[in-house]
N, C-alpha and C positions, 0 to 999 in steps of 0.2 A: 429275254435273250437266250437263244439256244446255243449251246456249246457244240461246235462242229467237229471237234477232235474225236477220233475213234475211241470207243470205250476201252478197247484192249490196250490202248496206249496211255490212258489217263494215269495209271500208276507210275509209269516211267516219267511222265511229264511232272508229276508231283514230286518225285524223288529229285529230279534235276532242279526243280524250283526251290526245294528245301536246301539243297546244297548251295544254290545261288544266294539264298538268304543268309546262310552261314558265312559265305565269302563277303557278303555285304556287311555283316556284323564285324568281321575281321578288319575290313577297311575303315569302318566307323571307329573302332577302337584305336587303330593306328593314328587316325586324325586327332582323336582326343589326346593320345599320348604326346604327339609332337606339339600340340597346342599347350598342354599342361607343362611341358618342359621348355617352352618359349623357343621352339624350333619350327615355327609355322612356315618359314620360307626355306627350309633346308631341303636337301636332296630327298630324304625319306618322306618329308611332308608332301612335296610335289608329286612324288611317285604315288603316294596314298590318295591324293586328290584325283589323279587320272584313273587309277584302278577303281576307285569308287564310282567315278562317272561311267566307266565301261561296264561295271557290274549293274548299275542302275539301268543303263541302256539295254543290257541283256535281259534283265527281268521284265522290262516293258515289252520287249520283243517276244519273250516267252508267253506273256499274257495275250498279246496280240495273236500269236500263232495258235495258242490254246483255244481261243474263242472262235476265231475265224479261219481255222486251219484249211478247210476246203476252198474257201474263196481265195486264200493266199496262194495255194498250190495252183489253182486254175489261172490266176493272174500271172504267176511266175512262168507257167508253161507258155502262155501267149507271148510273154516278153522274150523268152528264150527262142521261140520260133521266129519272131520278128527280128531278132538281132543275132542271127547265126554268124559265128566267127568274130563276135565282138570281144576285144581283149578284156573289157570290164567284167564279162561273165566268168572269165578264168579267175578273176580276183575275188569278186563278191558273189559269184553264182547268179542265179536268175532273180535275185532280190530287187524289188522295185519300191519306189515311194518311201514310206516311213521305214520299212524294213531295210532298205539300202542305207539310209542315214544312220540307223541304229547299228548296222553292221560295221560301218567305218569307225564309229565311235568305240565300240567294244573290242574291235580287233586290232586297231592301229594306234590308239592313244598310249596304251601301256608299253608296248615295245619301244616306242620312240623315247619315252621317259627313262627307260632302263639304260640308255646310253648317255645320260646326262647326270651331272651332279655338281655340287658346290664345294665338296671337300670337307665339310664340317664333320667333326668327330666327337662332339661333346656328348652325344647320345649313343655312341658306338662303344664297343669293348675291344679287348685284345684279339677277338676272333673276327675282326673286320675283314681281313683278306679272305678268310674262308667263307664268310657270309656273301661277299661280292662274287666269289668264285661260283658258289651255288646258284646265285641269281643269274649270272651270265650263262651258266651251263643249262639251266632250265630255259632261258631265253633262246639258246641255240636249238634246243629240242622243239620249242614252240615254233620257231621260224621254219624248221625242217618240216614239221607237220603241216604248216601253212602252205609251203611250197608243194608238198605232195598232194594236198587237197586241190590246189590250183591246177596242177597238171591233170589230176583226175577229172575235174570239172571240164577242162578244155577238151579232153579226149572224149568225154561223154556228150559234148555239145554238138551233136549231129542229129539229123532227122531220124537216122536209124536208131540211135540211142534214145531220143526223146519220145518216139512213138507217135501214135495218132491222138493221144489224149494225156491229160495230166496223170501222174503216178500218185494214186490215192491209197496205196497199199499200207498195211500195218507196219511192215519193215521200213518203208520210207518215212513214215511218221516218227517211229522210234529213232531213226538215224537223225532226223531233223532236230530232235530235242537233245540227243546226246552230244551233238556238235556245239551246243551252248556251253558245255562244261569247260573246255579249254579256255574260253574267253574270260570266264568269271574266276578261274583258278589263279589268275595273277594276283587277285586281291588276297587270297589265302597265302600265296607264296610270299608276298611282301610282309605279311604279318609273321609268318614262320621264320623268315630270314632276319628281319630287322626288329620285330616286336618282341623277341625273346632275349634281348640283351639284359644284363643285370639291372640296369636302371629301370627299364620298362617292366621287368618282372616284379620288382618291388612295388611299383605304382599299381600294377594290376592286382597284386596280392592284397595291398592295403585297401583298395577300393572295392573289390568284388568278393573277397572272402569275408564272411561275417566275423566280427571281432571276437565272438566267443570261440571261434575255431582257429583264430590266429595264435601263433606261439607267443607267449608272454616273454618279454626280455628277461634274461636271467640276471638276478641281483648279485653283486660282488659279495663274496663271503667275508665276514669280519676277520681282520688280521690278528692272529694270536702268536705270541712269542713263547716258545717252549724253552724252559731253563733246564739244563742238564742236571741230573741228580747230584753229581759231585759238587756243582756250584752251590746247590741248596744246602748240602751238608757243611760245606766250608763256611757259608754265611751263618749257619746255626752255631758252629763251634766258635766263630769269631764273636758272636753276640754273647755266648755263654761265658766267655773269659772275663766279662765285666761283673759277674755275679759270683758270690761265695757259696759255700754249701748251704747256708741258711736262706739263700735267695736275695741277700743284700748286695748292693752295688759295691764292688771292690774299689779301693783308691787307685788312681792312675799312678804308675811307677815312673812317669817321666820326670823331667827336671823340676817342674812345679810340684809334682806329687811327692818327690823326695823331701822337699822343704816342709810340706804339710805333714808328712809322716814323722819328720824330726820334731816338729812342734808338738805333735800329739804325744810322743814318747817323753818329751822334756817335762811335761806337767806332772806326771806321777813321780819322777825323780826328785823334783823340788820338794814335794810333800814329804818324802822319806827323809831328806836331809834336815828339814825343819823338826821332824819328830825326834831325830837323834840329838839335835841341839838341846831340846827340852829335857831329854833324859840326863844329859851331862850336867845340867844345872841342878 
């Protein structure tokens, strides 16, 4: 199989294809995220499904154009000459057959889904309004570019502009591939706007970042109670009051202690009286 695309344009085509694959990966991650969080029928999920479909259609069309570029351009030229003034050419250009089907899939599925939603917020965050504002702002730019392209195609759809043969120039080929980028960018837009919420960031971090590079959860430090110095000295003085100079425990001077002390002092007095009685005898 011989590739018909001009060699000077192969680099541009490969860059556009790699960018499209990046957008395809973004859509795939979004679908995984909504399924992992049981939001498979939410607004974000439906939007991810259709942007994925549009990106896949664009990649298929890129391969088709990459391989059969000359045949595609000749067939488009014949169709444009045979349908001068057709309103469909203003919308889809001279695309025919498979290219026409793929064009409608990649260009119109995503904008239609951007205007619908079911109001779920379990996977959203407090920046919900800002995220929707960004999405609709980009949608407005996308629609404006689409309208300008349609006007340009309609103005160029004349025999004077079409010429006597198909345009197979290098500039035309580069332009054909660069026009694939707006269609696939919706997938990346959905990921940037809705895939960067706190909930989704945690899931992506735990899944795709190797565990040895993940931050370990910090353990709580043991709780220690600091006793002031004056309290320590007071406790020492209180404990020392129970000991005499020889380190022996001193008797308690409470009510019970007074009775014990009296009992201890009465015993030697009785012995002295007994001794004195013997001497008198």
